[in-house]
N, CA, C and O atoms as a GROMACS GRO file, in nm:
protein
  360
    1UNK      N    1  -0.461  -0.292   0.484
    1UNK     CA    2  -0.336  -0.248   0.532
    1UNK      C    3  -0.347  -0.190   0.681
    1UNK      O    4  -0.440  -0.115   0.711
    2UNK      N    5  -0.262  -0.222   0.761
    2UNK     CA    6  -0.256  -0.173   0.895
    2UNK      C    7  -0.195  -0.027   0.895
    2UNK      O    8  -0.073  -0.014   0.890
    3UNK      N    9  -0.273   0.077   0.899
    3UNK     CA   10  -0.218   0.209   0.869
    3UNK      C   11  -0.146   0.273   0.988
    3UNK      O   12  -0.090   0.382   0.972
    4UNK      N   13  -0.145   0.209   1.110
    4UNK     CA   14  -0.073   0.266   1.218
    4UNK      C   15   0.079   0.273   1.202
    4UNK      O   16   0.145   0.362   1.256
    5UNK      N   17   0.137   0.172   1.124
    5UNK     CA   18   0.279   0.171   1.104
    5UNK      C   19   0.324   0.202   0.962
    5UNK      O   20   0.429   0.157   0.917
    6UNK      N   21   0.240   0.282   0.891
    6UNK     CA   22   0.271   0.315   0.753
    6UNK      C   23   0.317   0.454   0.739
    6UNK      O   24   0.264   0.542   0.806
    7UNK      N   25   0.410   0.479   0.660
    7UNK     CA   26   0.464   0.614   0.638
    7UNK      C   27   0.348   0.702   0.570
    7UNK      O   28   0.249   0.653   0.516
    8UNK      N   29   0.374   0.830   0.580
    8UNK     CA   30   0.264   0.927   0.532
    8UNK      C   31   0.253   0.915   0.377
    8UNK      O   32   0.144   0.928   0.323
    9UNK      N   33   0.370   0.888   0.302
    9UNK     CA   34   0.350   0.876   0.167
    9UNK      C   35   0.267   0.767   0.127
    9UNK      O   36   0.182   0.785   0.039
   10UNK      N   37   0.283   0.650   0.183
   10UNK     CA   38   0.202   0.530   0.146
   10UNK      C   39   0.056   0.554   0.196
   10UNK      O   40  -0.041   0.526   0.127
   11UNK      N   41   0.046   0.609   0.322
   11UNK     CA   42  -0.095   0.641   0.364
   11UNK      C   43  -0.172   0.724   0.264
   11UNK      O   44  -0.292   0.704   0.244
   12UNK      N   45  -0.099   0.823   0.198
   12UNK     CA   46  -0.172   0.920   0.111
   12UNK      C   47  -0.220   0.849  -0.028
   12UNK      O   48  -0.290   0.912  -0.106
   13UNK      N   49  -0.182   0.728  -0.053
   13UNK     CA   50  -0.222   0.658  -0.180
   13UNK      C   51  -0.372   0.629  -0.162
   13UNK      O   52  -0.415   0.559  -0.070
   14UNK      N   53  -0.447   0.685  -0.252
   14UNK     CA   54  -0.591   0.650  -0.251
   14UNK      C   55  -0.632   0.537  -0.341
   14UNK      O   56  -0.732   0.472  -0.311
   15UNK      N   57  -0.562   0.509  -0.450
   15UNK     CA   58  -0.594   0.400  -0.539
   15UNK      C   59  -0.465   0.361  -0.600
   15UNK      O   60  -0.391   0.445  -0.650
   16UNK      N   61  -0.436   0.233  -0.597
   16UNK     CA   62  -0.323   0.173  -0.654
   16UNK      C   63  -0.314   0.186  -0.806
   16UNK      O   64  -0.404   0.148  -0.880
   17UNK      N   65  -0.199   0.244  -0.850
   17UNK     CA   66  -0.182   0.243  -1.004
   17UNK      C   67  -0.127   0.113  -1.044
   17UNK      O   68  -0.037   0.061  -0.977
   18UNK      N   69  -0.179   0.054  -1.154
   18UNK     CA   70  -0.124  -0.061  -1.215
   18UNK      C   71  -0.068  -0.033  -1.353
   18UNK      O   72  -0.104   0.065  -1.419
   19UNK      N   73   0.017  -0.118  -1.393
   19UNK     CA   74   0.086  -0.093  -1.529
   19UNK      C   75  -0.014  -0.110  -1.643
   19UNK      O   76  -0.103  -0.194  -1.639
   20UNK      N   77   0.005  -0.028  -1.744
   20UNK     CA   78  -0.073  -0.042  -1.866
   20UNK      C   79  -0.005  -0.159  -1.948
   20UNK      O   80  -0.075  -0.233  -2.016
   21UNK      N   81   0.118  -0.173  -1.940
   21UNK     CA   82   0.195  -0.277  -2.009
   21UNK      C   83   0.300  -0.339  -1.915
   21UNK      O   84   0.358  -0.268  -1.833
   22UNK      N   85   0.324  -0.460  -1.925
   22UNK     CA   86   0.434  -0.519  -1.842
   22UNK      C   87   0.566  -0.515  -1.914
   22UNK      O   88   0.621  -0.618  -1.953
   23UNK      N   89   0.618  -0.392  -1.933
   23UNK     CA   90   0.739  -0.370  -1.992
   23UNK      C   91   0.805  -0.248  -1.925
   23UNK      O   92   0.736  -0.161  -1.872
   24UNK      N   93   0.941  -0.242  -1.929
   24UNK     CA   94   1.016  -0.127  -1.891
   24UNK      C   95   1.047  -0.057  -2.023
   24UNK      O   96   1.132  -0.109  -2.096
   25UNK      N   97   0.987   0.052  -2.059
   25UNK     CA   98   1.007   0.134  -2.183
   25UNK      C   99   1.154   0.172  -2.196
   25UNK      O  100   1.208   0.168  -2.307
   26UNK      N  101   1.224   0.211  -2.082
   26UNK     CA  102   1.354   0.254  -2.092
   26UNK      C  103   1.445   0.135  -2.126
   26UNK      O  104   1.542   0.155  -2.199
   27UNK      N  105   1.421   0.015  -2.079
   27UNK     CA  106   1.500  -0.107  -2.123
   27UNK      C  107   1.472  -0.131  -2.265
   27UNK      O  108   1.568  -0.156  -2.339
   28UNK      N  109   1.364  -0.127  -2.307
   28UNK     CA  110   1.319  -0.149  -2.448
   28UNK      C  111   1.403  -0.048  -2.536
   28UNK      O  112   1.466  -0.089  -2.634
   29UNK      N  113   1.402   0.073  -2.501
   29UNK     CA  114   1.477   0.172  -2.590
   29UNK      C  115   1.623   0.137  -2.587
   29UNK      O  116   1.689   0.157  -2.689
   30UNK      N  117   1.680   0.085  -2.480
   30UNK     CA  118   1.815   0.053  -2.468
   30UNK      C  119   1.855  -0.085  -2.523
   30UNK      O  120   1.973  -0.120  -2.534
   31UNK      N  121   1.749  -0.162  -2.558
   31UNK     CA  122   1.767  -0.295  -2.601
   31UNK      C  123   1.810  -0.390  -2.491
   31UNK      O  124   1.871  -0.493  -2.520
   32UNK      N  125   1.782  -0.360  -2.364
   32UNK     CA  126   1.814  -0.439  -2.259
   32UNK      C  127   1.704  -0.523  -2.207
   32UNK      O  128   1.597  -0.519  -2.269
   33UNK      N  129   1.714  -0.596  -2.106
   33UNK     CA  130   1.610  -0.679  -2.039
   33UNK      C  131   1.603  -0.627  -1.890
   33UNK      O  132   1.684  -0.548  -1.843
   34UNK      N  133   1.494  -0.681  -1.821
   34UNK     CA  134   1.474  -0.649  -1.684
   34UNK      C  135   1.433  -0.776  -1.612
   34UNK      O  136   1.397  -0.878  -1.670
   35UNK      N  137   1.441  -0.762  -1.476
   35UNK     CA  138   1.408  -0.876  -1.390
   35UNK      C  139   1.260  -0.860  -1.344
   35UNK      O  140   1.177  -0.948  -1.368
   36UNK      N  141   1.228  -0.750  -1.281
   36UNK     CA  142   1.087  -0.733  -1.236
   36UNK      C  143   1.059  -0.577  -1.255
   36UNK      O  144   1.149  -0.495  -1.276
   37UNK      N  145   0.926  -0.547  -1.246
   37UNK     CA  146   0.883  -0.418  -1.285
   37UNK      C  147   0.815  -0.356  -1.162
   37UNK      O  148   0.758  -0.426  -1.079
   38UNK      N  149   0.822  -0.224  -1.153
   38UNK     CA  150   0.757  -0.139  -1.046
   38UNK      C  151   0.688  -0.028  -1.111
   38UNK      O  152   0.734   0.024  -1.213
   39UNK      N  153   0.568   0.011  -1.049
   39UNK     CA  154   0.488   0.117  -1.108
   39UNK      C  155   0.485   0.234  -1.011
   39UNK      O  156   0.444   0.218  -0.896
   40UNK      N  157   0.528   0.354  -1.055
   40UNK     CA  158   0.523   0.478  -0.976
   40UNK      C  159   0.384   0.510  -0.945
   40UNK      O  160   0.299   0.517  -1.033
   41UNK      N  161   0.357   0.531  -0.815
   41UNK     CA  162   0.230   0.571  -0.762
   41UNK      C  163   0.190   0.718  -0.777
   41UNK      O  164   0.078   0.760  -0.749
   42UNK      N  165   0.291   0.794  -0.823
   42UNK     CA  166   0.263   0.939  -0.848
   42UNK      C  167   0.224   0.961  -0.996
   42UNK      O  168   0.120   1.021  -1.023
   43UNK      N  169   0.299   0.916  -1.084
   43UNK     CA  170   0.277   0.941  -1.230
   43UNK      C  171   0.238   0.810  -1.311
   43UNK      O  172   0.194   0.821  -1.425
   44UNK      N  173   0.254   0.691  -1.253
   44UNK     CA  174   0.204   0.574  -1.323
   44UNK      C  175   0.302   0.516  -1.413
   44UNK      O  176   0.262   0.420  -1.480
   45UNK      N  177   0.424   0.556  -1.429
   45UNK     CA  178   0.525   0.497  -1.520
   45UNK      C  179   0.566   0.362  -1.458
   45UNK      O  180   0.577   0.351  -1.335
   46UNK      N  181   0.587   0.263  -1.538
   46UNK     CA  182   0.628   0.132  -1.494
   46UNK      C  183   0.779   0.108  -1.555
   46UNK      O  184   0.802   0.109  -1.676
   47UNK      N  185   0.865   0.090  -1.467
   47UNK     CA  186   1.007   0.062  -1.498
   47UNK      C  187   1.064  -0.049  -1.422
   47UNK      O  188   0.999  -0.105  -1.334
   48UNK      N  189   1.191  -0.083  -1.454
   48UNK     CA  190   1.254  -0.200  -1.388
   48UNK      C  191   1.310  -0.175  -1.252
   48UNK      O  192   1.341  -0.063  -1.212
   49UNK      N  193   1.319  -0.286  -1.183
   49UNK     CA  194   1.354  -0.284  -1.037
   49UNK      C  195   1.514  -0.279  -1.013
   49UNK      O  196   1.595  -0.282  -1.106
   50UNK      N  197   1.546  -0.271  -0.888
   50UNK     CA  198   1.697  -0.264  -0.862
   50UNK      C  199   1.767  -0.399  -0.884
   50UNK      O  200   1.890  -0.405  -0.879
   51UNK      N  201   1.692  -0.506  -0.906
   51UNK     CA  202   1.763  -0.631  -0.944
   51UNK      C  203   1.794  -0.642  -1.082
   51UNK      O  204   1.868  -0.732  -1.124
   52UNK      N  205   1.735  -0.544  -1.165
   52UNK     CA  206   1.758  -0.528  -1.307
   52UNK      C  207   1.884  -0.458  -1.327
   52UNK      O  208   1.922  -0.380  -1.240
   53UNK      N  209   1.958  -0.479  -1.438
   53UNK     CA  210   2.086  -0.412  -1.464
   53UNK      C  211   2.082  -0.257  -1.454
   53UNK      O  212   2.170  -0.194  -1.397
   54UNK      N  213   1.975  -0.201  -1.512
   54UNK     CA  214   1.960  -0.057  -1.523
   54UNK      C  215   1.906   0.014  -1.408
   54UNK      O  216   1.938   0.132  -1.391
   55UNK      N  217   1.821  -0.051  -1.323
   55UNK     CA  218   1.759   0.020  -1.210
   55UNK      C  219   1.681   0.147  -1.245
   55UNK      O  220   1.693   0.252  -1.182
   56UNK      N  221   1.604   0.129  -1.344
   56UNK     CA  222   1.532   0.250  -1.393
   56UNK      C  223   1.437   0.310  -1.294
   56UNK      O  224   1.425   0.433  -1.294
   57UNK      N  225   1.370   0.240  -1.214
   57UNK     CA  226   1.279   0.297  -1.119
   57UNK      C  227   1.343   0.375  -1.019
   57UNK      O  228   1.290   0.479  -0.981
   58UNK      N  229   1.462   0.332  -0.967
   58UNK     CA  230   1.540   0.408  -0.869
   58UNK      C  231   1.586   0.540  -0.940
   58UNK      O  232   1.579   0.646  -0.879
   59UNK      N  233   1.628   0.534  -1.053
   59UNK     CA  234   1.669   0.654  -1.129
   59UNK      C  235   1.559   0.750  -1.143
   59UNK      O  236   1.578   0.871  -1.132
   60UNK      N  237   1.436   0.694  -1.170
   60UNK     CA  238   1.322   0.771  -1.176
   60UNK      C  239   1.289   0.849  -1.046
   60UNK      O  240   1.260   0.968  -1.047
   61UNK      N  241   1.296   0.774  -0.934
   61UNK     CA  242   1.286   0.842  -0.807
   61UNK      C  243   1.378   0.956  -0.780
   61UNK      O  244   1.339   1.064  -0.736
   62UNK      N  245   1.503   0.926  -0.810
   62UNK     CA  246   1.608   1.034  -0.789
   62UNK      C  247   1.585   1.157  -0.875
   62UNK      O  248   1.610   1.269  -0.831
   63UNK      N  249   1.536   1.135  -0.997
   63UNK     CA  250   1.509   1.256  -1.092
   63UNK      C  251   1.379   1.324  -1.057
   63UNK      O  252   1.366   1.444  -1.079
   64UNK      N  253   1.276   1.249  -1.001
   64UNK     CA  254   1.144   1.310  -0.979
   64UNK      C  255   1.103   1.331  -0.833
   64UNK      O  256   1.021   1.415  -0.798
   65UNK      N  257   1.166   1.251  -0.754
   65UNK     CA  258   1.126   1.252  -0.600
   65UNK      C  259   0.989   1.190  -0.584
   65UNK      O  260   0.925   1.214  -0.482
   66UNK      N  261   0.938   1.109  -0.682
   66UNK     CA  262   0.811   1.042  -0.652
   66UNK      C  263   0.843   0.925  -0.574
   66UNK      O  264   0.913   0.835  -0.620
   67UNK      N  265   0.788   0.922  -0.442
   67UNK     CA  266   0.838   0.834  -0.333
   67UNK      C  267   0.794   0.691  -0.335
   67UNK      O  268   0.869   0.603  -0.294
   68UNK      N  269   0.670   0.662  -0.384
   68UNK     CA  270   0.613   0.536  -0.372
   68UNK      C  271   0.602   0.453  -0.494
   68UNK      O  272   0.564   0.508  -0.598
   69UNK      N  273   0.631   0.325  -0.493
   69UNK     CA  274   0.618   0.246  -0.603
   69UNK      C  275   0.535   0.114  -0.555
   69UNK      O  276   0.532   0.076  -0.438
   70UNK      N  277   0.470   0.052  -0.658
   70UNK     CA  278   0.405  -0.064  -0.632
   70UNK      C  279   0.462  -0.177  -0.719
   70UNK      O  280   0.504  -0.147  -0.831
   71UNK      N  281   0.467  -0.307  -0.676
   71UNK     CA  282   0.516  -0.411  -0.760
   71UNK      C  283   0.421  -0.426  -0.877
   71UNK      O  284   0.300  -0.429  -0.859
   72UNK      N  285   0.475  -0.435  -0.994
   72UNK     CA  286   0.388  -0.455  -1.116
   72UNK      C  287   0.377  -0.606  -1.154
   72UNK      O  288   0.319  -0.645  -1.255
   73UNK      N  289   0.437  -0.687  -1.063
   73UNK     CA  290   0.444  -0.832  -1.089
   73UNK      C  291   0.313  -0.891  -1.058
   73UNK      O  292   0.256  -0.856  -0.955
   74UNK      N  293   0.258  -0.982  -1.142
   74UNK     CA  294   0.134  -1.050  -1.108
   74UNK      C  295   0.136  -1.118  -0.987
   74UNK      O  296   0.236  -1.182  -0.956
   75UNK      N  297   0.033  -1.112  -0.911
   75UNK     CA  298   0.025  -1.175  -0.773
   75UNK      C  299   0.111  -1.114  -0.667
   75UNK      O  300   0.107  -1.167  -0.556
   76UNK      N  301   0.183  -1.018  -0.684
   76UNK     CA  302   0.254  -0.942  -0.579
   76UNK      C  303   0.174  -0.815  -0.548
   76UNK      O  304   0.144  -0.733  -0.636
   77UNK      N  305   0.141  -0.801  -0.416
   77UNK     CA  306   0.070  -0.685  -0.376
   77UNK      C  307   0.143  -0.605  -0.264
   77UNK      O  308   0.118  -0.629  -0.146
   78UNK      N  309   0.227  -0.517  -0.298
   78UNK     CA  310   0.305  -0.440  -0.208
   78UNK      C  311   0.333  -0.304  -0.260
   78UNK      O  312   0.327  -0.273  -0.380
   79UNK      N  313   0.365  -0.221  -0.158
   79UNK     CA  314   0.407  -0.079  -0.194
   79UNK      C  315   0.540  -0.051  -0.111
   79UNK      O  316   0.558  -0.092   0.004
   80UNK      N  317   0.629   0.022  -0.183
   80UNK     CA  318   0.752   0.068  -0.124
   80UNK      C  319   0.775   0.208  -0.128
   80UNK      O  320   0.748   0.268  -0.232
   81UNK      N  321   0.824   0.275  -0.023
   81UNK     CA  322   0.846   0.422  -0.019
   81UNK      C  323   0.996   0.444  -0.017
   81UNK      O  324   1.065   0.411   0.079
   82UNK      N  325   1.041   0.498  -0.121
   82UNK     CA  326   1.202   0.521  -0.124
   82UNK      C  327   1.234   0.618  -0.024
   82UNK      O  328   1.338   0.601   0.040
   83UNK      N  329   1.156   0.725   0.001
   83UNK     CA  330   1.197   0.828   0.099
   83UNK      C  331   1.209   0.778   0.244
   83UNK      O  332   1.302   0.811   0.319
   84UNK      N  333   1.107   0.696   0.278
   84UNK     CA  334   1.110   0.642   0.414
   84UNK      C  335   1.159   0.502   0.434
   84UNK      O  336   1.164   0.448   0.544
   85UNK      N  337   1.196   0.445   0.321
   85UNK     CA  338   1.252   0.302   0.322
   85UNK      C  339   1.140   0.212   0.389
   85UNK      O  340   1.169   0.125   0.470
   86UNK      N  341   1.012   0.238   0.352
   86UNK     CA  342   0.900   0.159   0.403
   86UNK      C  343   0.838   0.073   0.307
   86UNK      O  344   0.812   0.111   0.192
   87UNK      N  345   0.812  -0.047   0.352
   87UNK     CA  346   0.751  -0.158   0.269
   87UNK      C  347   0.628  -0.206   0.341
   87UNK      O  348   0.626  -0.238   0.460
   88UNK      N  349   0.522  -0.210   0.255
   88UNK     CA  350   0.391  -0.258   0.310
   88UNK      C  351   0.326  -0.346   0.204
   88UNK      O  352   0.324  -0.312   0.086
   89UNK      N  353   0.269  -0.464   0.252
   89UNK     CA  354   0.191  -0.546   0.172
   89UNK      C  355   0.051  -0.510   0.186
   89UNK      O  356   0.009  -0.467   0.293
   90UNK      N  357  -0.031  -0.526   0.075
   90UNK     CA  358  -0.168  -0.494   0.087
   90UNK      C  359  -0.258  -0.598   0.035
   90UNK      O  360  -0.380  -0.583   0.040
   0.00000   0.00000   0.00000
């Protein structure tokens, strides 16, 4: 990562958290499906993306203020900071 143009929230990530399972637990509870998954880099929860009907990860951010998520999709290596609207591939 080129750290010169990265927000402080992303810079503070020491180790990327990866999903324990490739599911959105909230969608499963509701009997819904998802498009892609994101993993919170603060608490490690994996939830669905904004392309999914329920947008559970964005809801998680608004409820917790955990700013940085990583793609949980195989072969995708990026981080996004909600607070700073910053995107970084790694």
